[in-house]
C-alpha positions as CSV (number, residue, x, y, z in Angstrom):
1,M,-15.9,56.5,68.2
2,K,-12.4,55.9,69.8
3,F,-10.8,52.5,69.2
4,L,-8.6,50.8,71.7
5,S,-5.1,49.6,71.0
6,I,-2.5,47.5,72.8
7,V,0.9,48.9,73.5
8,W,3.3,46.0,73.0
9,D,6.7,46.4,74.6
10,P,7.9,42.9,75.8
11,S,11.3,42.0,77.2
12,L,13.9,40.4,75.0
13,G,13.3,37.1,76.7
14,I,13.7,35.3,80.0
15,D,16.7,36.6,81.9
16,L,18.5,33.8,83.7
17,G,21.1,36.1,85.2
18,F,24.0,34.7,83.1
19,F,22.1,34.3,79.9
20,V,18.9,35.6,78.2
21,V,16.7,33.0,76.6
22,R,15.1,35.0,73.7
23,W,11.4,34.5,73.0
24,Y,12.0,33.7,69.3
25,S,14.5,31.0,70.1
26,L,12.2,29.6,72.8
27,M,9.4,29.4,70.3
28,F,11.6,27.4,68.0
29,V,12.6,24.9,70.7
30,V,8.9,24.5,71.8
31,A,7.9,23.9,68.2
32,F,10.5,21.2,67.7
33,I,9.9,19.4,71.0
34,L,6.1,19.3,70.6
35,G,6.5,18.4,66.9
36,L,8.7,15.4,67.8
37,R,6.2,14.2,70.4
38,L,3.3,14.4,68.0
39,M,5.3,12.9,65.1
40,K,6.2,9.9,67.3
41,K,2.5,9.1,67.6
42,I,2.2,9.2,63.8
43,F,5.3,7.0,63.4
44,I,3.8,4.4,65.7
45,E,0.5,4.5,63.8
46,D,2.3,4.0,60.5
47,K,4.5,1.3,62.0
48,I,7.8,3.1,61.4
49,L,10.7,2.7,63.8
50,V,10.7,5.5,66.3
51,E,14.5,5.6,66.3
52,K,14.3,7.2,62.8
53,L,12.8,10.3,64.4
54,D,16.3,11.6,65.4
55,T,17.4,11.6,61.8
56,L,14.2,13.4,60.8
57,F,14.8,16.0,63.4
58,M,18.3,16.7,62.0
59,Y,17.2,16.8,58.4
60,T,14.3,19.2,59.2
61,F,16.2,21.5,61.5
62,V,19.3,21.9,59.3
63,S,17.3,22.3,56.0
64,M,14.9,24.7,57.6
65,L,17.7,27.0,58.9
66,V,19.6,26.9,55.6
67,G,16.5,27.3,53.5
68,M,15.2,30.3,55.6
69,R,18.6,32.0,55.5
70,L,19.2,31.6,51.8
71,G,15.5,32.5,51.1
72,D,16.0,35.8,52.8
73,V,19.3,36.4,51.0
74,F,18.1,35.7,47.5
75,F,14.4,36.5,47.6
76,Y,14.5,39.6,49.8
77,S,18.0,41.0,50.5
78,W,20.2,40.2,47.5
79,D,20.8,43.9,46.8
80,Y,22.7,44.0,50.1
81,Y,24.3,40.6,50.3
82,Q,25.8,40.6,46.8
83,H,28.2,43.2,48.2
84,H,28.7,41.3,51.5
85,L,29.0,37.7,50.6
86,L,30.7,36.6,53.8
87,E,27.8,37.8,55.9
88,I,25.6,35.1,54.2
89,I,27.4,32.4,56.2
90,L,28.8,34.4,59.2
91,P,26.8,35.8,62.1
92,F,28.7,39.1,61.9
93,K,28.2,42.3,60.0
94,E,30.7,44.9,58.8
95,H,30.1,47.9,61.0
96,E,32.1,51.1,60.7
97,G,33.2,52.4,64.1
98,S,32.9,49.0,65.8
99,S,35.8,48.7,68.2
100,A,36.5,45.0,67.9
101,L,34.8,41.6,67.6
102,F,35.5,39.9,70.9
103,G,38.6,42.1,71.1
104,L,40.1,40.5,67.9
105,I,38.7,42.0,64.7
106,K,37.9,45.6,64.3
107,G,35.1,46.8,62.0
108,W,32.9,43.7,62.6
109,E,29.9,43.4,64.9
110,F,28.4,40.2,66.2
111,T,24.6,40.3,65.2
112,G,23.7,36.6,65.1
113,Y,21.8,35.4,62.0
114,T,19.1,38.0,61.1
115,G,16.7,37.7,58.3
116,F,14.7,34.5,57.5
117,A,12.2,33.7,54.8
118,S,9.5,31.0,55.2
119,H,9.4,30.4,51.4
120,G,13.1,29.4,51.5
121,A,12.3,27.1,54.5
122,A,9.6,25.4,52.4
123,I,12.1,24.7,49.6
124,G,14.8,23.5,52.0
125,I,12.7,21.2,54.0
126,I,11.0,19.6,51.0
127,A,14.5,18.9,49.4
128,A,15.7,17.3,52.7
129,L,12.6,15.2,53.1
130,Y,13.1,13.8,49.6
131,F,16.4,12.3,50.7
132,Y,15.0,11.3,54.1
133,S,12.1,9.3,52.4
134,K,14.5,7.5,50.0
135,K,17.5,6.9,52.3
136,I,16.1,6.5,55.8
137,I,12.5,5.2,55.8
138,N,12.2,3.8,52.3
139,K,8.7,5.3,51.8
140,P,7.3,7.3,48.9
141,F,8.2,11.0,48.9
142,L,4.6,12.0,49.3
143,F,4.2,9.7,52.3
144,I,6.5,11.8,54.4
145,L,5.3,15.1,53.0
146,D,1.7,14.3,54.0
147,R,2.7,13.8,57.6
148,M,5.3,16.6,57.9
149,G,2.8,19.1,56.6
150,I,0.8,18.7,59.8
151,M,3.9,19.4,62.0
152,V,5.0,22.4,59.8
153,A,1.6,24.0,60.2
154,L,2.1,23.8,64.0
155,A,5.7,25.1,63.8
156,G,4.4,28.0,61.7
157,F,2.2,29.0,64.7
158,F,5.2,29.1,67.1
159,I,7.5,30.9,64.6
160,R,4.9,33.7,64.0
161,M,4.5,34.0,67.8
162,G,8.2,34.5,68.0
163,N,7.9,37.2,65.4
164,F,5.3,38.9,67.5
165,F,7.5,38.9,70.6
166,N,10.3,40.4,68.4
167,S,7.9,43.1,67.1
168,E,8.8,42.2,63.5
169,I,6.9,41.5,60.3
170,Y,4.0,43.6,61.5
171,G,1.2,45.1,59.5
172,K,0.1,48.4,58.2
173,P,-1.4,51.2,60.4
174,T,-5.0,50.6,61.4
175,G,-7.7,52.5,63.3
176,S,-9.5,49.3,64.4
177,S,-9.6,47.8,67.9
178,F,-7.2,45.1,66.6
179,G,-4.3,47.7,66.5
180,V,-1.1,47.1,68.3
181,I,1.6,49.7,69.0
182,F,5.0,47.9,68.7
183,K,6.8,50.2,71.1
184,N,10.2,48.4,71.1
185,A,10.3,48.7,67.3
186,G,10.0,52.5,67.6
187,E,6.3,52.6,66.4
188,T,3.9,55.1,67.8
189,V,0.7,54.3,65.8
190,P,-1.4,51.1,66.0
191,R,-0.7,48.5,63.4
192,H,-2.3,45.2,62.3
193,P,-0.7,42.4,64.4
194,T,-0.3,40.3,61.2
195,Q,2.0,37.9,63.1
196,L,-1.0,36.9,65.2
197,Y,-3.3,36.7,62.2
198,E,-0.9,34.2,60.6
199,A,-0.1,32.3,63.9
200,F,-3.7,31.5,64.7
201,S,-4.6,30.7,61.1
202,Y,-1.8,28.2,61.0
203,L,-2.9,26.7,64.4
204,I,-6.4,26.2,63.1
205,L,-4.9,24.6,59.9
206,F,-2.9,22.2,62.2
207,F,-5.9,21.0,64.0
208,I,-7.8,20.4,60.8
209,L,-4.9,18.4,59.3
210,W,-4.4,16.5,62.6
211,R,-8.1,15.5,62.6
212,M,-8.0,14.6,58.9
213,Y,-5.1,12.2,59.6
214,W,-6.7,10.5,62.5
215,K,-10.4,10.6,61.8
216,T,-10.6,10.2,58.0
217,D,-9.0,8.2,55.2
218,A,-7.0,11.2,54.0
219,K,-3.7,9.7,54.9
220,E,-4.4,6.8,52.5
221,K,-4.7,9.3,49.6
222,S,-1.1,9.9,48.6
223,G,-0.3,13.7,48.5
224,Y,-3.8,14.8,49.6
225,L,-2.8,16.0,53.1
226,F,0.2,17.7,51.7
227,G,-1.9,19.4,49.1
228,V,-4.4,20.7,51.7
229,F,-1.5,22.0,53.8
230,F,0.3,23.7,50.9
231,A,-2.8,25.2,49.3
232,V,-4.3,26.6,52.5
233,L,-1.2,27.8,54.2
234,W,0.1,29.8,51.3
235,A,-3.3,31.1,50.4
236,L,-3.6,32.4,54.0
237,R,-0.1,33.9,53.6
238,F,-1.2,35.5,50.3
239,V,-4.3,37.1,51.8
240,I,-2.6,38.4,55.0
241,E,0.2,40.0,53.0
242,F,-2.3,42.7,51.9
243,L,-2.2,43.9,55.5
244,K,1.6,43.7,56.0
245,E,4.2,46.4,55.6
246,A,6.5,45.6,52.7
247,Q,9.6,43.7,53.9
248,V,11.6,44.9,50.9
249,N,11.8,48.6,50.1
250,G,10.9,49.3,46.5
251,R,8.9,46.1,46.2
252,E,5.7,47.2,47.8
253,D,3.9,46.6,44.5
254,W,6.1,44.1,42.7
255,V,3.8,43.0,39.9
256,F,0.3,43.8,38.7
257,N,0.5,47.0,40.7
258,S,-0.7,45.3,43.8
259,L,1.2,42.1,44.8
260,N,4.4,42.1,46.9
261,T,7.2,39.7,47.0
262,G,5.6,37.3,49.6
263,Q,2.5,37.1,47.5
264,V,4.3,36.4,44.2
265,L,6.3,33.6,45.9
266,S,3.1,32.1,47.4
267,I,1.1,31.8,44.1
268,P,3.0,28.8,42.6
269,L,3.0,27.1,46.0
270,V,-0.8,27.4,46.2
271,L,-1.1,26.0,42.7
272,I,1.1,23.0,43.7
273,G,-1.1,22.3,46.7
274,L,-4.3,22.4,44.5
275,F,-2.7,20.0,42.0
276,F,-2.2,17.4,44.7
277,I,-5.7,17.9,46.1
278,F,-7.5,17.5,42.7
279,R,-5.1,15.2,40.8
280,K,-6.4,11.9,39.6
281,K,-4.7,8.8,40.9
């Protein structure tokens, strides 16, 4: 039996003539705009001043970018960055043979910021939300975590769709009909589209959490929605990692002869989620 596969070779983005809007960046923008609109409904329901959403946006956006960046540096790419410390904070890379950077600096190439880690984003956002809960809305820390978990699940859907458009973080070769040939990544064999597996898993999780907030008393149980979000999201990530290509060479089987870096980092986060689900008041 011969299986079908999809050849995936999208454009970089939407060409406006003078500027190309990249799909990954567009997914980020859509995630934040939609997240803000939905969070506004939650703020109104919880009788919190809508004006405080602007601050929440800045706290979340900055902490997510910083957390994702540092997560990639320290969890996945420290072997490289320990010898290129400036590249941690600058959107440039040393590149032999590069003529000049904007005609000014030879040997450096503009690459933008490449390499992000969702585990780092989780740490960064949680840290920022702690200060937001204490300094801005004067609510318990778990109050904001319960509600932001819903939005982050939705954002996860859009971010993984951006990864799919970029043909990155894809899976291992497969002979099934689910295979995708990521042509613009230089691939010639069908692979698991693990970005889509994660994206739609997170989207389903978002709808479940959204319904729990509006249709049940879950939001009255401090930490419960956050626990469900954390336990389910990182458990999904743990399972799907079995189908992914290793993102760090030499760490395909980091511990126990079977788990990779993403799975090792997911285990404590799943346990934290379970703690908040089952803890006694």
